[in-house]
C-alpha positions in Angstrom: 66.1 252.0 18.5 65.5 255.7 16.6 63.8 258.4 18.1 63.1 262.0 17.8 62.0 262.2 21.2 63.4 264.9 23.1 64.3 264.3 26.7 65.0 267.3 29.2 67.8 266.5 31.8 68.0 268.5 35.0 71.1 268.9 35.8 75.0 268.3 34.4 76.4 266.8 37.5 77.7 263.1 37.3 74.1 261.9 37.2 72.7 264.0 34.8 75.7 263.2 32.1 74.6 259.6 32.9 71.6 260.0 31.9 72.4 262.1 28.8 74.8 258.9 27.8 72.1 256.2 28.5 69.3 258.7 26.2 71.5 258.9 23.1 72.1 255.0 23.5 68.5 254.5 23.1 67.9 256.8 20.4 66.7 259.7 22.4 67.6 263.4 22.5 68.8 264.9 25.7 68.6 268.3 26.7 70.4 268.9 29.7 69.4 272.1 32.0 72.2 273.2 34.6 72.0 276.4 35.9 76.1 277.2 35.8 77.7 277.6 32.4 79.8 274.4 32.4 78.8 270.9 33.5 80.1 269.2 36.8 77.0 270.2 39.2 78.0 270.5 42.8 81.7 269.8 41.5 82.1 272.8 40.0 83.1 275.5 42.5 80.6 276.9 44.7 79.4 273.3 46.1 82.7 272.0 47.5 86.0 273.2 48.6 88.9 272.4 46.0 90.6 270.2 48.7 87.6 267.9 49.5 87.6 264.2 48.4 85.1 261.5 47.8 84.0 259.5 50.3 83.7 256.6 48.1 86.7 255.1 45.5 87.2 256.1 42.3 86.3 251.9 41.2 82.7 253.0 42.4 82.9 256.6 40.6 84.1 255.3 37.1 81.6 255.1 34.5 81.4 251.4 33.3 83.0 252.6 30.1 85.3 255.2 30.5 88.2 254.8 32.5 90.3 257.6 35.0 93.4 259.2 33.5 96.3 257.3 34.0 98.0 260.0 36.2 95.4 259.5 38.7 95.9 256.0 39.3 97.1 256.5 43.0 94.5 258.8 43.7 91.7 256.4 45.7 89.6 259.1 46.4 89.4 261.5 43.9 89.7 265.6 44.5 87.2 268.2 43.4 89.4 269.2 40.7 90.2 265.0 39.2 86.5 264.8 39.6 86.1 267.9 37.0 88.9 266.8 35.5 86.9 263.6 34.2 83.7 264.8 33.9 85.1 267.4 31.5 86.8 264.2 29.5 
């Protein structure tokens, strides 16, 4: 399926990144609008403190086609730095 349709996505946090990926998979052109200079949404600094961890396991927060880095294999509940590394990867 190919298209030249452009889709605006508000926010470049985890949900916005998944929405952009799905747009690309379906032949759409995503444009992400993020108020910060970088991706990550609330995980990008101001929304959380650095020691905070997710309240759901990394198995729930893993994208279906992208695994966590092997050095995080023992981190069941990733912290904000690990989340940002994952999203940037």
